[in-house]
C-alpha positions in Angstrom: 62.4 -130.5 -12.6 65.4 -131.9 -10.8 67.3 -128.8 -11.5 64.6 -126.6 -10.0 64.5 -128.9 -6.8 68.3 -128.7 -6.6 68.2 -124.9 -6.8 65.5 -124.7 -4.1 67.5 -127.1 -1.8 70.7 -125.2 -2.5 69.1 -122.0 -1.3 67.8 -123.8 1.8 71.2 -125.4 2.5 72.9 -122.0 2.2 70.4 -120.5 4.8 70.9 -123.4 7.2 74.7 -123.3 6.8 74.7 -119.5 7.4 72.6 -119.9 10.5 74.8 -122.7 11.9 78.0 -120.5 11.3 76.4 -117.6 13.1 75.4 -119.9 16.0 78.9 -121.4 16.1 80.6 -118.0 16.1 78.3 -116.8 18.9 79.0 -119.9 21.0 82.8 -119.5 20.5 82.7 -115.8 21.4 81.0 -116.7 24.7 83.7 -119.2 25.6 86.7 -117.3 24.3 86.7 -113.6 25.4 88.6 -111.2 23.3 88.5 -107.6 22.2 90.1 -106.0 19.2 91.5 -102.4 19.2 92.3 -101.2 15.7 93.6 -97.7 16.7 97.3 -97.1 16.2 98.0 -96.0 19.8 95.6 -98.6 21.3 93.4 -95.9 22.8 90.6 -98.3 23.7 92.9 -101.0 25.2 93.3 -101.5 28.9 96.6 -102.3 30.6 97.3 -105.7 32.1 97.3 -104.2 35.6 93.9 -102.6 35.0 92.4 -105.9 33.7 93.8 -107.8 36.7 92.4 -105.3 39.2 89.0 -105.3 37.5 88.7 -109.1 37.4 89.6 -109.3 41.1 86.7 -107.1 42.3 84.5 -108.9 44.7 81.9 -106.2 45.5 80.2 -103.7 43.2 81.7 -100.3 42.7 79.4 -97.3 41.9 81.0 -94.4 39.9 79.1 -91.1 39.6 80.3 -88.8 36.9 79.2 -85.2 37.1 79.9 -84.3 33.5 76.5 -84.5 31.7 74.0 -82.2 30.1 74.5 -79.3 27.6 78.2 -79.1 27.2 80.7 -77.7 24.6 81.9 -80.1 22.0 85.3 -80.6 23.6 83.7 -81.7 26.9 81.2 -83.9 25.1 84.2 -85.7 23.6 85.7 -86.1 27.1 82.3 -87.4 28.3 82.3 -90.0 25.4 85.8 -91.0 26.3 84.8 -91.7 29.9 81.8 -93.7 28.8 83.9 -95.8 26.4 86.5 -96.5 29.0 83.9 -97.5 31.7 82.2 -99.8 29.1 85.7 -101.4 28.8 85.8 -101.7 32.6 82.5 -103.5 32.6 83.7 -105.9 29.9 86.2 -107.3 32.5 84.5 -106.6 35.8 80.9 -107.3 34.8 78.3 -106.0 37.2 81.0 -105.1 39.7 81.4 -101.8 37.8 78.3 -99.7 37.8 78.3 -96.1 36.6 75.9 -93.2 35.9 76.3 -89.8 34.5 74.6 -87.0 36.6 73.7 -83.6 35.3 73.5 -81.2 38.4 71.3 -78.9 36.3 68.5 -81.5 36.3 67.8 -80.1 39.8 65.5 -77.2 39.0 65.4 -75.7 42.5 68.4 -73.4 42.7 68.9 -73.8 46.5 69.0 -77.6 46.2 71.4 -77.3 43.3 73.7 -75.0 45.2 73.7 -77.5 48.1 74.8 -80.2 45.7 77.6 -77.8 44.4 78.8 -77.2 47.9 78.8 -80.9 48.8 80.8 -81.7 45.6 83.4 -79.0 46.5 83.7 -80.4 50.0 84.3 -83.8 48.6 87.2 -82.5 46.5 85.7 -81.9 43.1 86.9 -78.7 41.4 84.4 -76.5 39.6 85.1 -75.1 36.2 83.4 -72.1 34.5 82.4 -72.6 30.8 80.4 -70.9 28.1 77.4 -72.9 27.2 74.2 -72.6 25.2 70.8 -72.0 26.8 67.5 -73.3 25.6 67.0 -70.2 23.4 70.5 -70.6 21.8 72.1 -67.8 23.7 75.5 -67.9 25.5 75.5 -68.3 29.3 78.2 -68.8 31.9 77.9 -72.2 33.5 79.6 -74.1 36.4 80.4 -77.7 35.7 82.2 -80.4 37.8 84.4 -82.5 35.5 85.0 -85.2 38.1 83.7 -88.4 39.6 82.9 -89.9 43.0 83.6 -93.5 43.5 81.7 -95.5 46.1 82.8 -98.9 47.4 81.0 -100.5 50.4 81.3 -97.6 53.0 84.3 -95.8 51.4 84.3 -92.9 48.9 87.0 -91.3 46.8 86.6 -88.3 44.5 88.7 -87.7 41.4 89.1 -84.7 39.2 89.2 -85.6 35.5 90.1 -82.4 33.8 93.8 -81.5 33.6 94.3 -77.7 33.7 97.9 -76.8 32.8 98.1 -73.1 31.9 101.2 -73.9 29.8 99.1 -76.0 27.4 96.3 -75.1 25.0 92.7 -76.1 25.6 93.0 -79.0 23.1 96.3 -80.2 24.8 94.7 -80.1 28.2 91.7 -82.1 27.1 93.9 -84.6 25.3 96.0 -84.9 28.5 92.8 -85.5 30.4 91.8 -88.3 28.1 95.4 -89.8 28.3 95.1 -90.0 32.1 91.6 -91.3 32.4 92.5 -95.0 32.8 95.1 -94.1 35.5 92.9 -91.8 37.5 89.9 -94.2 37.5 91.8 -97.5 38.1 94.1 -96.0 40.6 91.1 -94.7 42.6 89.5 -98.2 42.4 92.7 -99.9 43.5 93.1 -97.6 46.5 89.5 -97.8 47.6 89.4 -101.6 47.6 92.5 -101.9 49.8 91.5 -103.4 53.1 94.3 -101.6 54.9 95.8 -98.3 53.9 99.6 -98.2 53.5 101.3 -96.1 56.2 103.4 -93.0 55.6 105.4 -91.0 58.2 106.3 -87.4 58.2 109.5 -87.2 60.2 109.7 -84.7 63.2 112.2 -83.6 65.7 114.6 -81.6 63.5 112.6 -78.4 62.9 110.8 -79.9 59.9 107.7 -78.2 58.5 104.9 -78.4 61.0 101.5 -80.1 60.4 99.8 -76.9 59.4 102.5 -76.2 56.7 101.9 -79.6 55.1 98.2 -79.8 55.9 96.9 -79.7 52.3 99.1 -82.6 51.0 98.5 -84.5 54.2 94.7 -84.3 53.7 95.1 -85.4 50.1 97.3 -88.3 51.0 95.0 -89.4 53.8 92.4 -90.4 51.2 94.7 -93.2 50.1 97.2 -93.7 52.9 97.5 -93.7 56.7 99.5 -90.6 57.8 101.5 -90.3 61.0 104.0 -87.8 62.3 107.0 -89.6 63.9 109.9 -88.5 66.1 112.8 -91.0 65.6 114.6 -90.3 68.9 117.2 -92.8 68.0 114.8 -95.8 68.3 115.7 -98.7 66.0 112.9 -100.2 63.9 110.6 -97.3 64.7 110.1 -96.7 61.0 109.5 -100.3 60.1 105.7 -100.0 59.8 105.9 -97.4 57.1 106.0 -97.9 53.4 107.4 -94.3 52.9 108.9 -91.5 55.1 108.9 -87.8 54.1 111.6 -85.5 55.5 110.2 -82.1 54.8 112.6 -79.2 55.1 114.6 -79.8 58.3 116.3 -76.8 59.8 118.4 -78.3 62.5 121.0 -81.1 62.7 120.2 -84.8 62.6 121.9 -86.8 65.4 124.0 -89.7 64.1 121.6 -92.1 65.9 118.6 -90.8 63.9 120.7 -91.0 60.7 121.5 -94.6 61.5 117.8 -95.4 61.9 116.9 -93.8 58.6 119.9 -95.5 56.9 118.9 -99.0 58.1 115.3 -98.3 57.1 116.5 -97.7 53.6 118.8 -100.7 53.6 115.7 -102.8 54.4 114.0 -101.5 51.3 112.3 -98.4 52.8 111.3 -95.5 50.5 112.1 -91.8 51.3 111.2 -88.4 49.8 113.9 -86.0 50.9 113.1 -82.3 50.7 116.4 -80.8 51.9 117.8 -77.2 51.6 121.4 -76.4 52.2 120.7 -72.7 52.5 118.8 -70.7 55.1 116.5 -68.2 53.3 112.9 -67.6 54.0 110.5 -65.3 52.1 108.5 -64.5 55.2 111.6 -62.8 56.7 112.3 -61.1 53.5 108.8 -59.6 53.2 109.0 -58.3 56.8 112.5 -56.8 56.6 112.9 -56.1 52.8 116.3 -57.8 53.0 117.9 -61.0 54.3 121.3 -62.7 54.3 121.2 -66.3 52.9 123.6 -68.5 54.8 124.5 -72.2 55.2 122.0 -74.5 56.8 123.5 -77.3 58.9 121.4 -80.5 58.7 124.3 -83.0 59.0 122.9 -85.0 56.1 125.5 -84.1 53.5 127.6 -87.3 54.0 124.5 -89.5 54.0 123.1 -88.1 50.8 126.6 -88.2 49.2 126.9 -91.9 49.9 123.5 -92.4 48.2 124.9 -90.6 45.1 123.4 -87.2 45.7 124.9 -83.8 46.4 122.8 -80.7 47.2 124.9 -77.7 46.4 124.8 -74.6 48.8 123.8 -72.3 45.9 120.6 -70.4 45.5 119.0 -70.8 42.1 117.6 -67.9 40.1 115.5 -68.3 36.9 113.9 -66.0 34.4 111.0 -68.4 34.3 109.7 -67.4 37.7 106.8 -66.2 39.9 105.3 -62.7 39.7 105.1 -60.9 43.0 103.7 -57.5 44.0 106.5 -55.0 45.0 106.2 -51.5 46.4 108.1 -49.1 44.1 107.1 -45.9 45.8 109.6 -43.7 47.6 109.7 -43.5 51.4 107.0 -41.3 52.8 104.7 -41.7 49.8 101.6 -43.8 49.4 102.3 -47.5 48.5 102.3 -48.3 44.9 102.5 -52.1 44.3 103.5 -53.3 40.9 103.9 -56.8 39.5 107.6 -57.8 39.2 109.4 -61.0 38.3 110.9 -62.7 41.3 113.8 -64.9 40.1 114.3 -66.6 43.5 110.9 -68.4 42.9 111.6 -70.5 39.8 108.8 -72.2 38.1 110.1 -75.7 37.4 109.3 -77.9 34.5 108.6 -81.6 34.8 110.5 -84.2 32.8 108.1 -85.4 30.1 109.6 -88.9 29.8 108.7 -90.1 33.3 105.2 -90.7 34.7 105.9 -88.8 38.0 106.5 -85.5 36.2 104.8 -85.9 32.8 102.0 -83.5 31.8 102.2 -81.4 35.0 101.7 -77.7 35.4 104.8 -75.8 36.3 106.0 -76.4 39.9 106.3 -73.4 42.2 109.5 -73.3 44.3 111.3 -70.8 46.6 115.0 -70.3 47.2 115.8 -73.7 45.7 119.2 -75.2 45.5 120.4 -77.4 42.7 121.3 -81.1 42.8 124.3 -83.1 41.4 124.7 -86.8 41.2 128.1 -88.1 42.5 129.9 -91.4 42.5 129.9 -94.2 40.0 127.6 -96.8 41.6 126.4 -98.8 38.6 123.6 -100.3 40.8 121.9 -96.9 41.0 119.8 -95.3 38.3 119.2 -91.6 38.5 116.3 -89.9 36.6 115.8 -86.1 36.5 112.2 -85.1 37.5 112.3 -81.3 37.9 114.6 -78.7 36.4 114.8 -75.0 35.7 114.5 -73.3 32.3 117.3 -72.5 29.9 117.8 -69.1 31.5 119.1 -69.8 35.0 122.0 -69.1 37.3 123.4 -70.1 40.7 124.5 -67.7 43.4 126.9 -69.0 46.1 126.2 -68.1 49.7 126.5 -66.1 51.8 124.6 -63.5 49.8 122.3 -60.6 50.6 118.9 -60.7 49.0 116.7 -57.6 48.6 113.2 -57.2 47.4 114.4 -54.4 45.2 116.0 -57.0 43.0 112.6 -57.7 41.6 112.4 -54.2 40.2 116.1 -53.7 39.3 116.2 -56.8 37.1 119.4 -58.6 36.5 120.6 -58.5 32.8 119.6 -61.6 30.8 123.2 -62.3 30.0 123.9 -63.2 33.6 121.6 -66.2 33.4 124.2 -68.4 31.8 123.1 -71.8 33.2 120.3 -74.0 31.9 118.2 -77.0 33.1 119.5 -77.0 36.6 118.3 -80.1 38.5 116.0 -79.5 41.4 114.4 -83.0 41.8 115.8 -86.4 41.0 114.7 -90.0 41.4 117.3 -92.6 42.4 116.6 -96.3 42.2 118.7 -99.4 42.9 120.9 -100.8 45.7 122.4 -98.2 47.9 125.4 -98.4 50.1 125.0 -97.6 53.8 126.6 -94.4 55.0 127.7 -96.3 58.2 129.7 -98.9 56.2 133.2 -99.3 57.8 132.2 -97.1 60.8 132.0 -97.9 64.4 128.3 -98.5 65.2 128.4 -100.0 68.7 126.5 -97.0 70.1 123.7 -97.3 67.5 123.1 -101.1 67.2 121.3 -103.4 69.7 120.5 -107.1 70.0 117.4 -106.7 67.8 119.2 -104.9 65.0 121.2 -106.6 62.3 123.4 -104.1 60.4 122.9 -104.1 56.6 125.6 -102.6 54.4 123.9 -102.8 51.0 120.2 -102.1 50.6 117.5 -104.2 49.0 116.2 -102.8 45.7 114.5 -99.5 46.7 113.9 -96.0 45.4 114.2 -92.4 46.8 113.3 -89.0 45.5 115.6 -86.0 46.4 114.2 -82.5 46.1 116.4 -79.5 46.8 113.6 -77.2 47.9 111.4 -77.9 51.0 108.9 -75.2 50.0 107.6 -77.4 47.2 105.6 -79.3 49.8 104.6 -76.3 51.9 101.2 -74.7 51.7 100.5 -71.1 52.7 98.8 -70.4 56.0 96.5 -67.4 56.7 94.9 -66.3 60.0 91.4 -64.9 59.9 89.1 -64.3 63.0 91.6 -66.3 65.1 91.3 -69.2 62.8 94.0 -70.9 60.7 93.1 -71.0 57.0 95.0 -73.5 54.9 95.5 -72.5 51.2 95.8 -75.2 48.6 99.3 -76.5 47.9 100.8 -74.7 44.9 98.3 -71.8 45.1 99.7 -68.4 44.3 97.5 -65.7 45.8 98.7 -62.9 43.6 98.2 -64.6 40.2 95.2 -66.7 41.5 96.8 -69.7 39.9 97.4 -73.2 41.4 100.7 -74.7 40.2 101.4 -78.5 40.0 103.1 -79.1 43.3 100.3 -81.3 44.8 100.0 -83.4 41.6 103.8 -83.9 41.5 104.0 -85.0 45.1 101.0 -87.3 44.8 102.6 -88.9 41.7 105.9 -89.3 43.6 104.3 -91.0 46.5 102.3 -93.3 44.3 105.3 -94.2 42.2 107.3 -95.1 45.3 104.6 -97.0 47.2 102.3 -98.6 44.7 103.7 -102.0 43.6 101.1 -102.5 40.8 102.9 -100.0 38.5 99.7 -98.1 37.8 101.6 -94.9 37.7 103.1 -96.0 34.4 99.7 -95.5 32.8 100.5 -91.8 32.9 103.0 -92.4 30.2 100.2 -93.2 27.7 100.2 -90.9 24.7 97.2 -90.1 22.5 98.0 -88.2 19.3 96.2 -85.0 18.8 95.0 -85.0 15.1 94.2 -81.4 14.6 93.3 -79.9 11.2 95.9 -77.6 9.5 94.0 -74.3 9.4 96.4 -72.8 6.9 96.1 -75.7 4.4 92.3 -75.6 4.8 92.3 -71.9 3.9 94.5 -72.4 0.8 92.7 -75.5 -0.5 89.2 -74.5 0.6 87.5 -74.9 -2.8 89.2 -78.2 -3.6 88.3 -79.7 -0.2 84.6 -78.6 -0.6 84.5 -80.2 -4.1 86.1 -83.4 -3.0 83.7 -83.7 0.0 80.5 -82.8 -1.8 80.7 -83.2 -5.6 83.2 -86.1 -5.9 81.1 -88.7 -3.9 78.0 -87.9 -6.0 79.9 -88.2 -9.2 81.3 -91.6 -8.1 77.8 -92.9 -7.2 76.4 -91.7 -10.6 79.3 -93.4 -12.5 78.8 -96.7 -10.6 75.0 -96.5 -11.2 75.4 -95.9 -15.0 78.0 -98.7 -15.2 75.8 -101.2 -13.5 72.8 -100.1 -15.7 74.8 -100.7 -18.9 76.2 -104.1 -17.7 72.7 -105.4 -16.9 71.3 -104.1 -20.2 74.1 -105.7 -22.1 73.8 -109.0 -20.2 70.0 -109.4 -20.5 69.8 -108.1 -24.1 72.0 -111.0 -25.1 
């Protein structure tokens, strides 16, 4: 009798103890917040910077994702990755992160749907054509918008989620998109919640690219930064309000006074993107005349760049990895016959894959680029290559005559005896003033204190000004701005804009969010050859083997029970 009461009480005690343990674990989990990511590359873990930004949110942010509905499997996976990541965002930001997925095809009325499509394009989302299934199981062409619009108080930012690098496979592009999800979303959230936009200045006064030639990158930067165009005119401290200045393809000489203002701006920790060419060659002149002579371009910046550890060589770079252009190969007096031809003076540059500024970018379109060398032995400066040519390149020293006919009469491959010529480089550290040990009485005033060694800062040097230049067309007396990096002939948009946006973000953003672009997610694809060879074995292992194991376990358990209770 006592044994039976003990057994009943023991069961009751076990239930009570179990309930108490569950309640205790639940109470501890509410007090101590933690999340465990068991994946090898920590694909579900957020960075410290992301967590900090999310925890500091004071007002709710609404994220609308236009990637929903009947989608191919690959886009469904991207959709799931976005949802998983935003759920992680909510774990740290709570109700201050709100999101919803929107299917534009829920709008049945075609006119209303097209209005929505037009508004999404105006806001900066890029449409993508895909093959999808209709209700009857047939294949249809469908436009989707793999992007999101982020709203915060009265501000709005749009982001495109899908990376589209023609040099990568579809699986690699989608994997790259998943790798960059955290960076794209949290960078947009960081920018939209800033009370005051950081200021950037495009320098004028030395025949730099005009506002129309840099309109596309200006419009894109203006989403995150305040953009001005500034003439230095030798005025000290005129650049002080700016986090970054951009010197875009100057064609005339810089006065020493302007150089001094820029130099002291750098010495005080200012950031600069230099887009400087040492040669004077323009494709517009070539297309009009069929031939040009490339000569030296005098900018008077050589000594300044040299002191910062950079030399831009007066050579024009040719590359077998280049743009395709239409060239007329008909004889004079005959009808025009335009054929596609490789134009080696427009190299397609590859980004360095070990740096967040240039990683996972489409090729960068350039035009009559020079190449860069690093000089000096300043141990306080670290140089990092960002853009370079292919393994089949060469340099041509000026002055040289360049003809459009060179596209048809191709140079032998043996002549391309250089490889990986540097076109863009990042320099970080403490720079020495170019005006050190020079008479500066004419430049300095009572409000200016000369600094000979800079505070820790960074600059990016690019030896081709056309990397930032968008094409301009005139139609019905209107100026039409083409997207930066767009090539009208191949109908392809290269990675110029993304590269420059990354460069600006890296130089300005102190939070280090750009480093999130270095995240790597492994693509675990099936080996199709092994599948074909071992097809029968794989099918047996996945279908027959589990059933056999279950039967064996069941029979074993049956005989154990029979033997136990027979005794």
